[in-house]
MARTORNU-633769 format. One line per field, with one value per residue: residue in one letter; residue number from 1; x, y, z of N, C-alpha, C, O in turn. Coordinates in nm, 2 decimals, padded with zeros to 4 digits, m for minus. Each point is the difference from the previous one (the first is absolute). Layout:
resn [A, ...]
resi [NUM, ...]
n_X [X, ...]
n_Y [Y, ...]
n_Z [Z, ...]
ca_X [X, ...]
ca_Y [Y, ...]
ca_Z [Z, ...]
c_X [X, ...]
c_Y [Y, ...]
c_Z [Z, ...]
o_X [X, ...]
o_Y [Y, ...]
o_Z [Z, ...]
END
This chain:
resn [M, S, Y, G, K, Q, T, L, D, D, L, R, S, P, A, R, E, L, R, S, R, I, P, E, V, Y, A, G, Y, A, A, T, H, K, A, A, L, A, A, G, E, L, D, V, A, T, K, E, L, I, A, L, A, I, G, V, S, K, Q, C, D, G, C, I, A, S, H, A, R, G, A, A, R, A, G, A, T, E, Q, Q, V, A, E, A, L, G, V, A, I, L, M, N, G, G, P, S, T, V, Y, G, P, R, A, M, E, A, F, L, E, F, S, E, G, P, A, T, A, T, G]
resi [1, 2, 3, 4, 5, 6, 7, 8, 9, 10, 11, 12, 13, 14, 15, 16, 17, 18, 19, 20, 21, 22, 23, 24, 25, 26, 27, 28, 29, 30, 31, 32, 33, 34, 35, 36, 37, 38, 39, 40, 41, 42, 43, 44, 45, 46, 47, 48, 49, 50, 51, 52, 53, 54, 55, 56, 57, 58, 59, 60, 61, 62, 63, 64, 65, 66, 67, 68, 69, 70, 71, 72, 73, 74, 75, 76, 77, 78, 79, 80, 81, 82, 83, 84, 85, 86, 87, 88, 89, 90, 91, 92, 93, 94, 95, 96, 97, 98, 99, 100, 101, 102, 103, 104, 105, 106, 107, 108, 109, 110, 111, 112, 113, 114, 115, 116, 117, 118, 119]
n_X [00.31, m00.23, m00.04, m00.12, 00.08, 00.09, m00.14, m00.10, 00.12, 00.01, m00.19, 00.06, 00.21, 00.05, m00.05, 00.14, 00.18, m00.01, 00.00, 00.22, 00.06, m00.05, 00.04, 00.02, 00.20, 00.17, 00.00, 00.07, 00.22, 00.10, m00.03, 00.14, 00.21, 00.01, 00.00, 00.19, 00.13, m00.11, 00.00, 00.00, m00.05, 00.14, 00.04, 00.02, m00.08, m00.22, m00.09, 00.01, m00.17, m00.19, m00.03, m00.07, m00.21, m00.13, m00.01, m00.13, m00.23, m00.04, m00.02, m00.18, 00.21, 00.02, m00.03, 00.17, 00.18, m00.02, 00.01, 00.22, 00.11, m00.02, 00.13, 00.22, 00.06, 00.01, 00.21, 00.10, m00.13, 00.11, m00.15, m00.06, 00.15, 00.02, m00.16, 00.03, 00.13, m00.12, m00.11, 00.11, 00.02, m00.17, m00.02, 00.13, m00.11, 00.11, m00.08, m00.19, 00.08, m00.02, m00.14, m00.05, 00.16, 00.02, m00.14, 00.04, 00.16, m00.06, m00.11, 00.12, 00.09, m00.12, 00.01, 00.20, m00.05, m00.10, 00.19, m00.21, m00.14, m00.02, 00.17]
n_Y [01.61, 00.00, 00.05, 00.19, 00.21, 00.09, 00.08, 00.20, 00.18, 00.05, 00.12, 00.21, 00.06, 00.06, 00.21, 00.15, 00.03, 00.11, 00.22, 00.06, 00.03, 00.20, m00.04, m00.22, m00.08, 00.01, m00.17, m00.20, m00.04, m00.05, m00.22, m00.15, m00.02, m00.11, m00.22, m00.10, 00.01, m00.18, 00.16, 00.08, m00.19, m00.17, 00.19, 00.09, 00.21, 00.02, m00.02, 00.19, 00.14, m00.05, 00.06, 00.22, 00.06, m00.04, 00.15, 00.18, 00.00, 00.05, 00.22, 00.10, m00.08, m00.22, m00.14, m00.04, m00.12, m00.22, m00.09, m00.04, m00.17, m00.21, m00.04, m00.06, m00.21, m00.12, 00.06, m00.20, 00.02, 00.20, 00.17, 00.05, 00.11, 00.22, 00.11, 00.04, 00.18, 00.18, 00.02, 00.09, 00.23, 00.13, 00.01, 00.18, 00.18, m00.10, m00.21, 00.01, m00.07, m00.22, m00.16, 00.02, m00.02, m00.21, m00.09, 00.04, m00.12, m00.20, m00.02, 00.01, m00.20, m00.15, 00.04, m00.11, m00.17, 00.11, 00.08, 00.00, m00.10, m00.08, m00.08]
n_Z [m01.73, m00.01, 00.21, 00.02, m00.02, 00.19, 00.15, m00.03, 00.06, 00.22, 00.04, m00.05, 00.05, 00.21, 00.04, m00.07, 00.14, 00.20, m00.01, m00.02, 00.21, 00.08, m00.22, m00.01, 00.05, m00.15, m00.15, 00.07, 00.00, m00.19, m00.06, 00.08, m00.09, m00.20, 00.00, 00.05, m00.18, m00.07, m00.15, 00.21, 00.11, m00.07, 00.10, m00.20, m00.02, m00.02, m00.20, m00.12, 00.04, m00.10, m00.22, m00.03, 00.04, m00.17, m00.16, 00.06, m00.03, m00.22, 00.06, m00.08, 00.00, m00.05, 00.17, 00.15, m00.06, 00.01, 00.20, 00.03, m00.10, 00.08, 00.19, m00.03, m00.07, 00.19, 00.02, 00.01, 00.18, m00.01, m00.03, m00.21, m00.14, 00.01, m00.11, m00.22, m00.05, m00.01, m00.20, m00.17, 00.00, m00.08, m00.23, m00.04, 00.05, 00.18, m00.01, 00.12, 00.20, m00.04, 00.05, 00.21, 00.16, 00.05, 00.15, 00.21, 00.10, 00.07, 00.20, 00.19, 00.05, 00.10, 00.22, 00.02, 00.14, 00.17, m00.08, 00.08, m00.15, 00.21, m00.12]
ca_X [m00.10, 00.00, m00.06, m00.10, 00.04, 00.11, m00.06, m00.07, 00.11, 00.07, m00.09, m00.05, 00.06, m00.03, m00.14, m00.02, 00.05, m00.10, m00.12, 00.02, 00.00, m00.13, m00.09, m00.14, m00.01, 00.01, m00.12, m00.10, 00.03, m00.03, m00.14, m00.05, 00.04, m00.08, m00.13, 00.00, 00.03, m00.09, m00.09, m00.13, m00.04, 00.12, 00.07, 00.13, 00.09, m00.03, 00.05, 00.14, 00.04, m00.01, 00.11, 00.13, 00.00, 00.02, 00.14, 00.08, m00.02, 00.07, 00.14, 00.02, 00.05, m00.06, m00.14, 00.00, 00.03, m00.11, m00.12, 00.03, m00.01, m00.15, m00.08, 00.03, m00.07, m00.14, m00.03, 00.01, 00.08, 00.10, m00.06, m00.07, 00.10, 00.05, m00.11, m00.01, 00.11, m00.03, m00.08, 00.09, 00.08, m00.09, m00.03, 00.12, 00.10, 00.13, 00.04, m00.06, 00.07, 00.12, m00.05, m00.09, 00.08, 00.04, m00.12, m00.02, 00.11, m00.03, m00.12, 00.05, 00.08, m00.09, m00.09, 00.08, m00.01, 00.13, 00.08, 00.04, m00.01, 00.12, m00.03]
ca_Y [m00.11, m00.05, m00.12, m00.06, m00.02, m00.10, m00.14, m00.05, m00.02, m00.12, m00.12, m00.01, m00.11, m00.13, m00.02, m00.02, m00.13, m00.10, 00.01, m00.07, m00.15, m00.03, 00.10, m00.02, 00.04, 00.14, 00.05, m00.01, 00.11, 00.14, 00.02, 00.02, 00.13, 00.10, m00.01, 00.04, 00.14, 00.07, 00.09, m00.06, 00.08, 00.07, 00.06, m00.06, 00.05, m00.07, m00.14, 00.01, 00.02, m00.13, m00.09, 00.05, m00.04, m00.15, m00.01, 00.03, m00.11, m00.12, 00.03, m00.04, 00.12, 00.02, 00.04, 00.14, 00.09, m00.01, 00.06, 00.15, 00.06, m00.01, 00.10, 00.14, 00.01, 00.00, 00.12, 00.01, 00.11, m00.04, m00.02, m00.13, m00.10, 00.00, m00.06, m00.15, m00.06, 00.00, m00.12, m00.11, 00.00, m00.05, m00.14, m00.08, 00.05, 00.04, m00.02, 00.10, 00.13, m00.01, m00.01, 00.11, 00.11, m00.04, 00.02, 00.15, 00.05, m00.05, 00.08, 00.14, m00.01, m00.01, 00.12, 00.11, 00.08, 00.03, m00.12, 00.02, m00.12, m00.09, m00.14]
ca_Z [00.01, 00.14, 00.03, m00.08, m00.14, 00.00, 00.03, m00.12, m00.10, 00.04, m00.02, m00.14, m00.07, 00.05, m00.02, m00.14, m00.03, 00.05, m00.08, m00.13, 00.03, 00.05, m00.04, 00.04, 00.14, 00.00, m00.07, 00.10, 00.10, m00.06, m00.01, 00.14, 00.03, m00.07, 00.06, 00.14, 00.02, m00.08, 00.07, 00.03, 00.12, 00.04, m00.11, m00.03, 00.10, 00.13, m00.02, 00.00, 00.14, 00.07, m00.05, 00.06, 00.14, 00.00, m00.04, 00.12, 00.09, m00.04, m00.02, m00.14, m00.06, m00.13, 00.02, 00.04, m00.11, m00.10, 00.04, 00.02, m00.13, m00.03, 00.08, m00.06, m00.13, 00.02, 00.06, 00.14, 00.06, 00.10, 00.13, m00.01, 00.01, 00.14, 00.09, m00.03, 00.06, 00.14, 00.03, m00.01, 00.13, 00.11, m00.01, m00.01, 00.09, m00.04, m00.13, m00.08, 00.02, m00.09, m00.13, m00.02, m00.06, m00.13, m00.08, m00.02, m00.09, m00.14, m00.05, m00.03, m00.12, m00.12, m00.01, m00.01, 00.12, 00.06, 00.04, 00.13, 00.08, m00.02, 00.03]
c_X [00.00, m00.08, m00.10, 00.04, 00.12, m00.05, m00.06, 00.11, 00.07, m00.09, m00.03, 00.06, m00.03, m00.15, m00.03, 00.05, m00.10, m00.13, 00.01, m00.01, m00.14, m00.10, m00.15, m00.03, m00.01, m00.13, m00.12, 00.01, m00.04, m00.15, m00.06, 00.04, m00.09, m00.14, m00.01, 00.02, m00.09, m00.09, m00.14, m00.06, 00.12, 00.07, 00.14, 00.10, m00.01, 00.06, 00.15, 00.05, m00.01, 00.11, 00.13, 00.01, 00.03, 00.15, 00.09, m00.01, 00.07, 00.15, 00.05, 00.05, m00.06, m00.15, m00.01, 00.03, m00.11, m00.12, 00.02, m00.01, m00.15, m00.08, 00.03, m00.07, m00.15, m00.04, m00.01, 00.08, 00.10, m00.07, m00.08, 00.09, 00.05, m00.11, m00.01, 00.12, m00.01, m00.08, 00.09, 00.09, m00.09, m00.01, 00.12, 00.11, 00.14, 00.04, m00.06, 00.07, 00.13, m00.06, m00.10, 00.08, 00.05, m00.12, m00.02, 00.11, m00.03, m00.12, 00.05, 00.08, m00.09, m00.10, 00.07, m00.02, 00.13, 00.07, 00.06, 00.00, 00.13, m00.05, 00.10]
c_Y [m00.04, m00.13, m00.06, m00.03, m00.11, m00.14, m00.05, m00.03, m00.13, m00.13, m00.02, m00.12, m00.14, m00.04, m00.03, m00.15, m00.11, 00.00, m00.07, m00.16, m00.04, 00.10, m00.01, 00.04, 00.15, 00.06, m00.01, 00.10, 00.13, 00.02, 00.02, 00.14, 00.11, 00.00, 00.05, 00.15, 00.09, 00.08, m00.08, 00.08, 00.07, 00.05, m00.06, 00.05, m00.07, m00.15, m00.01, 00.02, m00.13, m00.09, 00.05, m00.04, m00.15, m00.03, 00.02, m00.12, m00.13, 00.02, m00.03, 00.13, 00.03, 00.04, 00.15, 00.10, 00.00, 00.08, 00.14, 00.07, 00.00, 00.11, 00.14, 00.02, 00.02, 00.13, 00.01, 00.11, m00.05, m00.03, m00.13, m00.12, m00.01, m00.07, m00.15, m00.07, 00.00, m00.12, m00.12, m00.01, m00.06, m00.15, m00.09, 00.04, 00.03, m00.02, 00.11, 00.14, 00.00, 00.01, 00.12, 00.12, m00.04, 00.03, 00.15, 00.05, m00.04, 00.09, 00.14, 00.00, m00.01, 00.11, 00.12, 00.10, 00.02, m00.13, 00.01, m00.12, m00.09, m00.14, m00.08]
c_Z [00.15, 00.01, m00.10, m00.14, m00.01, 00.02, m00.13, m00.11, 00.03, m00.03, m00.15, m00.08, 00.05, m00.01, m00.15, m00.03, 00.05, m00.07, m00.13, 00.02, 00.04, m00.04, 00.04, 00.14, 00.01, m00.06, 00.10, 00.11, m00.05, m00.01, 00.14, 00.05, m00.06, 00.06, 00.14, 00.01, m00.09, 00.09, 00.02, 00.12, 00.06, m00.12, m00.01, 00.11, 00.13, m00.01, 00.00, 00.14, 00.08, m00.04, 00.06, 00.14, 00.02, m00.04, 00.12, 00.10, m00.04, m00.02, m00.14, m00.07, m00.14, 00.01, 00.04, m00.11, m00.11, 00.04, 00.05, m00.13, m00.04, 00.07, m00.06, m00.13, 00.02, 00.07, 00.15, 00.05, 00.10, 00.13, 00.00, 00.01, 00.15, 00.09, m00.03, 00.06, 00.15, 00.04, m00.01, 00.12, 00.11, m00.01, 00.01, 00.09, m00.06, m00.14, m00.10, 00.02, m00.08, m00.15, m00.04, m00.06, m00.14, m00.10, m00.02, m00.09, m00.14, m00.05, m00.04, m00.13, m00.12, m00.01, m00.03, 00.11, 00.06, 00.05, 00.14, 00.08, m00.03, 00.04, 00.03]
o_X [00.11, m00.02, 00.01, m00.02, 00.00, 00.04, 00.02, m00.02, 00.02, 00.06, m00.04, m00.08, m00.04, m00.04, m00.08, m00.07, m00.03, m00.05, m00.10, m00.04, m00.03, m00.06, m00.06, m00.10, m00.08, m00.05, m00.08, m00.10, m00.06, m00.05, m00.09, m00.09, m00.04, m00.06, m00.09, m00.06, 00.01, m00.04, m00.05, 00.00, m00.02, 00.01, 00.05, 00.08, 00.10, 00.06, 00.06, 00.11, 00.08, 00.06, 00.09, 00.11, 00.07, 00.06, 00.10, 00.10, 00.05, 00.07, 00.10, m00.08, m00.03, m00.04, m00.08, m00.08, m00.03, m00.06, m00.10, m00.06, m00.05, m00.09, m00.09, m00.06, m00.07, m00.12, m00.05, 00.10, m00.01, 00.05, 00.00, m00.03, 00.01, 00.04, m00.02, m00.01, 00.05, 00.02, m00.02, 00.02, 00.05, 00.00, m00.01, 00.10, 00.00, 00.06, 00.07, m00.02, 00.06, 00.05, m00.01, m00.05, 00.01, 00.02, m00.03, m00.04, 00.01, 00.01, m00.04, m00.01, 00.02, m00.04, m00.06, 00.02, 00.10, m00.07, 00.12, 00.07, 00.06, m00.10, m00.02]
o_Y [m00.02, m00.07, m00.11, m00.12, m00.08, m00.09, m00.12, m00.10, m00.08, m00.10, m00.11, m00.08, m00.08, m00.11, m00.09, m00.07, m00.09, m00.10, m00.06, m00.07, m00.12, 00.07, 00.10, 00.06, 00.06, 00.11, 00.09, 00.06, 00.08, 00.11, 00.08, 00.07, 00.09, 00.11, 00.07, 00.06, 00.12, m00.04, m00.06, 00.13, 00.11, m00.07, m00.07, m00.08, m00.04, m00.04, m00.09, m00.05, m00.02, m00.07, m00.09, m00.04, m00.04, m00.08, m00.07, m00.04, m00.07, m00.10, m00.06, 00.09, 00.11, 00.09, 00.07, 00.09, 00.11, 00.07, 00.08, 00.11, 00.10, 00.06, 00.08, 00.11, 00.06, 00.03, 00.09, 00.04, m00.12, m00.10, m00.08, m00.10, m00.11, m00.08, m00.08, m00.11, m00.09, m00.06, m00.10, m00.11, m00.08, m00.07, m00.12, m00.07, 00.06, 00.10, 00.04, 00.08, 00.11, 00.08, 00.04, 00.06, 00.09, 00.05, 00.04, 00.08, 00.08, 00.04, 00.05, 00.10, 00.07, 00.03, 00.11, 00.12, m00.04, m00.09, 00.01, m00.01, 00.01, m00.02, m00.12]
o_Z [00.06, m00.09, m00.05, m00.05, m00.09, m00.06, m00.04, m00.07, m00.09, m00.03, m00.03, m00.05, m00.08, m00.03, m00.02, m00.08, m00.07, m00.03, m00.04, m00.09, m00.02, 00.09, 00.02, 00.04, 00.07, 00.05, 00.01, 00.04, 00.07, 00.03, 00.02, 00.06, 00.07, 00.03, 00.03, 00.09, 00.00, 00.11, m00.09, m00.01, 00.06, m00.10, 00.09, 00.05, 00.07, 00.09, 00.06, 00.04, 00.08, 00.09, 00.03, 00.04, 00.09, 00.06, 00.02, 00.05, 00.09, m00.04, m00.02, m00.03, m00.03, m00.08, m00.05, m00.02, m00.04, m00.07, 00.00, m00.01, m00.05, m00.06, 00.00, m00.02, m00.08, 00.02, 00.06, m00.07, 00.04, 00.07, 00.10, 00.07, 00.05, 00.09, 00.10, 00.05, 00.07, 00.11, 00.08, 00.05, 00.09, 00.11, 00.02, 00.02, m00.11, m00.06, m00.09, m00.09, m00.02, m00.08, m00.11, m00.10, m00.08, m00.11, m00.11, m00.09, m00.09, m00.12, m00.10, m00.07, m00.10, m00.11, m00.02, m00.02, m00.05, 00.05, 00.02, 00.11, m00.11, 00.07, 00.02]
END
């Protein structure tokens, strides 16, 4: 297990505990998540790439893992992920050169692509 799956596994139990305490907040967030990522003028893969790049920008490990998985499930290619991460690097500089490789590793893990990226 590496970055993406390990991050989601690490978050599963504490997230479940918090969700049990504030279910209305999580229900509202889930509805927003579903609406924001639904196919429209932008397809789901494009929206997941945007979310992945924002996750890198925000240095959010859980966001990176979740949206790397979402991008893989939506059919994004390795090159599309790499280019989205290039935009994150452009907009954020140095920190994205650390979190960008983490995002690529997570995507490759979820897409079952080559595990050549390190983070």
